[in-house]
C-alpha positions in Angstrom: 65.2 91.4 83.8 68.4 91.3 81.4 70.5 92.5 83.6 70.3 89.6 86.5 70.3 87.1 83.3 73.5 88.3 82.4 74.7 87.8 86.3 73.7 84.2 85.5 75.2 83.6 82.7 78.3 85.1 84.0 78.4 83.3 86.9 78.0 79.8 85.0 80.1 80.4 82.1 82.2 80.6 85.0 81.9 77.2 86.7 82.0 75.9 83.3 85.2 77.2 82.9 86.3 75.4 86.3 84.9 72.5 85.5 86.2 71.9 81.7 89.4 73.0 82.7 90.2 74.6 79.3 87.9 76.7 76.7 88.9 78.4 73.6 88.7 81.8 75.0 91.6 80.9 77.4 94.3 80.7 74.4 93.2 83.9 72.1 94.9 86.9 71.9 92.4 89.9 73.2 93.9 93.1 72.7 92.7 96.7 73.1 93.5 100.2 71.9 92.3 103.5 72.1 92.8 104.5 68.8 90.5 107.5 67.4 88.3 107.9 70.7 84.5 108.2 69.6 81.3 110.0 71.7 77.7 108.7 71.8 74.9 110.7 72.8 73.2 107.7 74.8 72.3 103.9 74.4 69.1 102.8 73.6 69.8 100.0 75.3 71.8 96.8 76.0 69.7 94.4 74.1 71.4 94.3 70.3 70.1 91.5 68.0 71.2 90.3 64.1 68.5 92.1 63.4 69.0 95.5 64.8 73.0 95.9 63.0 71.5 97.6 60.0 75.1 99.8 58.5 77.8 98.0 60.1 80.5 96.6 57.4 82.0 93.9 57.7 85.5 93.4 55.2 86.9 90.1 54.8 90.5 90.0 53.8 91.8 86.7 51.8 94.8 85.3 51.3 95.7 86.3 48.0 95.5 89.9 49.2 92.4 90.2 48.1 89.2 91.8 50.4 85.6 91.9 50.4 83.5 94.8 52.0 79.7 94.1 52.9 77.1 96.2 54.6 74.9 94.5 57.2 71.3 94.1 56.6 68.2 92.7 58.7 66.7 89.9 57.4 64.3 89.1 60.1 62.8 90.3 63.2 66.6 89.2 65.2 68.0 88.4 62.4 70.8 90.1 59.8 73.5 89.0 57.8 77.2 91.0 56.1 76.8 88.6 52.6 78.3 88.3 49.4 79.5 85.8 46.8 83.0 85.4 48.7 81.9 85.3 52.3 78.6 85.4 54.6 78.6 86.6 58.5 75.3 86.6 59.7 73.7 86.6 63.8 70.5 85.5 64.9 69.9 86.6 68.5 71.0 88.9 71.0 74.1 89.1 70.8 75.2 88.3 74.3 73.7 85.0 74.2 73.7 83.9 70.4 76.9 83.1 68.0 77.9 84.8 64.9 78.5 82.8 62.0 81.3 82.9 59.4 81.5 81.2 56.2 84.2 81.4 53.9 83.2 80.9 49.7 86.0 82.1 48.2 89.2 80.0 47.1 91.6 81.2 49.2 91.7 81.4 52.8 90.1 83.9 55.0 92.6 85.7 57.0 90.9 89.1 58.6 87.6 90.3 59.3 87.1 93.5 60.0 84.0 94.8 61.5 83.0 98.8 61.9 80.1 100.3 64.0 79.7 103.3 63.2 78.2 103.2 60.0 75.2 101.7 61.9 75.4 103.6 65.3 76.5 99.9 66.5 79.6 99.3 69.7 81.3 96.3 70.8 80.7 95.8 74.6 83.7 93.8 76.7 83.5 93.0 80.1 84.1 95.9 82.6 81.7 95.0 85.7 79.0 97.7 85.0 81.1 99.3 82.8 79.4 102.6 80.3 76.0 103.5 82.2 73.1 101.8 80.0 75.7 99.1 78.2 75.1 96.5 81.0 77.7 93.5 80.7 79.7 92.7 77.7 80.8 89.5 76.2 83.9 89.7 74.2 85.3 88.1 71.3 85.0 84.2 72.3 85.4 81.2 69.4 82.5 78.4 70.3 83.9 76.2 67.0 85.1 75.9 63.5 88.7 77.0 64.2 91.5 76.6 67.3 91.0 80.0 69.3 95.1 79.4 69.4 94.5 80.7 65.5 93.2 83.8 66.7 93.3 87.3 67.5 90.9 90.0 68.8 91.7 93.5 68.6 89.3 96.6 69.7 90.1 100.0 68.7 88.1 103.3 68.9 87.1 103.4 72.6 83.5 104.6 73.2 82.3 107.1 75.7 79.2 108.5 76.8 78.5 111.7 76.5 79.9 113.9 78.5 82.1 111.2 80.3 85.0 110.1 79.6 85.7 106.6 78.3 86.0 103.5 80.8 87.4 100.6 78.6 84.5 98.7 77.9 82.9 100.0 74.5 84.7 100.0 70.8 83.7 101.4 67.6 85.8 98.7 65.6 86.7 95.6 66.5 89.6 93.7 64.4 90.0 89.5 64.0 92.6 87.8 62.4 93.2 84.6 61.6 96.5 82.9 61.7 98.0 80.5 59.1 95.8 79.7 56.1 93.2 81.3 58.0 89.2 80.4 57.5 89.6 77.5 54.5 87.6 77.8 51.4 84.3 76.2 52.5 84.7 76.4 56.0 82.4 78.0 59.1 83.6 79.6 62.1 81.3 80.0 65.3 82.1 83.3 67.8 80.3 85.2 70.6 80.8 88.9 70.7 78.1 91.1 72.5 77.1 94.5 70.9 74.5 97.5 72.1 73.3 100.0 69.9 73.6 104.2 70.6 70.4 106.4 69.6 70.1 108.1 66.9 72.4 104.9 65.5 75.1 106.1 62.9 74.3 110.2 63.7 74.2 109.6 67.7 78.0 108.1 67.2 80.9 110.4 66.5 84.3 110.9 66.6 85.2 112.9 69.6 86.5 116.3 69.1 89.0 118.9 70.4 87.8 120.5 73.1 87.5 124.3 73.2 91.4 124.7 75.2 93.2 122.0 72.9 95.3 123.5 69.9 96.8 120.9 67.4 101.1 120.9 68.1 100.7 120.7 63.9 99.0 124.1 63.3 101.0 127.3 63.9 99.9 130.7 65.4 98.9 132.9 62.6 97.7 136.5 64.0 94.7 138.3 62.7 95.4 140.6 60.0 94.2 143.7 61.9 96.7 143.0 65.0 99.7 143.2 62.4 101.4 146.4 62.4 101.6 148.4 59.2 105.4 149.2 58.8 107.4 151.8 56.3 109.0 149.6 53.4 113.0 149.0 53.7 115.0 148.1 51.5 117.6 145.3 52.4 121.7 144.9 51.3 122.0 142.2 50.6 125.7 142.0 51.3 125.1 143.2 54.5 122.2 141.2 55.6 120.9 144.5 57.1 117.6 146.5 56.3 118.0 149.7 56.0 115.8 152.6 54.9 115.4 153.7 51.4 116.7 156.8 49.4 113.5 159.0 48.5 115.9 159.4 45.5 116.6 156.3 44.7 112.8 155.6 44.6 111.0 155.4 41.2 108.8 158.3 39.8 105.5 157.7 38.9 103.9 159.2 36.2 100.4 160.6 37.3 98.0 159.0 34.4 95.2 161.5 33.4 92.2 160.7 31.1 89.6 162.4 29.6 87.0 161.5 32.6 89.1 162.7 34.7 90.7 166.2 33.3 87.6 168.5 33.7 87.6 167.5 37.7 91.4 168.8 37.6 92.4 172.5 38.0 95.1 173.3 35.6 98.4 173.9 36.6 101.1 174.8 34.4 104.5 172.7 34.2 107.5 173.3 36.1 109.3 174.1 33.6 106.9 176.6 31.8 107.3 178.8 34.8 110.6 179.2 34.7 110.2 180.7 30.9 107.9 182.9 31.8 109.8 184.9 35.3 112.6 186.8 32.9 109.4 188.0 31.0 107.6 189.0 33.9 110.7 191.0 35.3 111.3 192.5 32.2 107.8 193.7 32.2 108.2 195.0 35.9 111.6 196.9 35.0 110.1 198.4 32.1 107.0 199.9 34.3 109.3 201.0 36.9 111.6 202.9 34.7 108.0 204.1 33.0 107.1 205.8 36.3 110.1 207.6 37.6 110.1 209.5 34.1 
């Protein structure tokens, strides 16, 4: 039923454009960027109201280089808002048919509004035929009143795909709105239309698309496993020629063997080499004396 109603609405919208000859959507700038791709597990359906967008974040930027970030909360069955002392953004009803309302309560002009849907499992749906399965028709950002369309620009970022398929270009995780000049003046409001859809599982169901098993980041160097690195004998480098040569065994330092009281009992007593040399003349003399005695 909703799909049929959407088709009728799109037909009526086209007729209205032909009859009126102008509309704010015709003058505003719409940009789309792949950005950081996201993947959704599944869509809960294409009907999302203001009361079903809890978690979505809205950040307002002002002409005095300050900003204010608020989290969307449900305030009724089909009503929700992201509100604070500086600005408020609210929406009631089906986002495909009903306007959003942005009010600037701060002293400086509101020049930019950044909407991020990932924290609430929300995606922004733009026209692309049937588009992503389960999302139906979309409705892209359209100013309806409160500000000249020529001063508005909408940038969609972070394309969303339905796992395991590729993105078709209708769903986005971020909507970045900017307003030229002084922006939305203090104490003023504007109204716009923007369709949203909900992802199954909320924030847990909408995640940054990960690299596949065959993808390798270009900035990561291949490092061999320790076991695959051959053990090579040590070499000494001639600092003048830069050629490595095998070390001379006589040039290597002799490391003394340290024996402790705990290990002496397990080591057989071996005479020092110098002691053996001193004993040789005595042994020779004894041998000569025994031989002469035998000859006598």
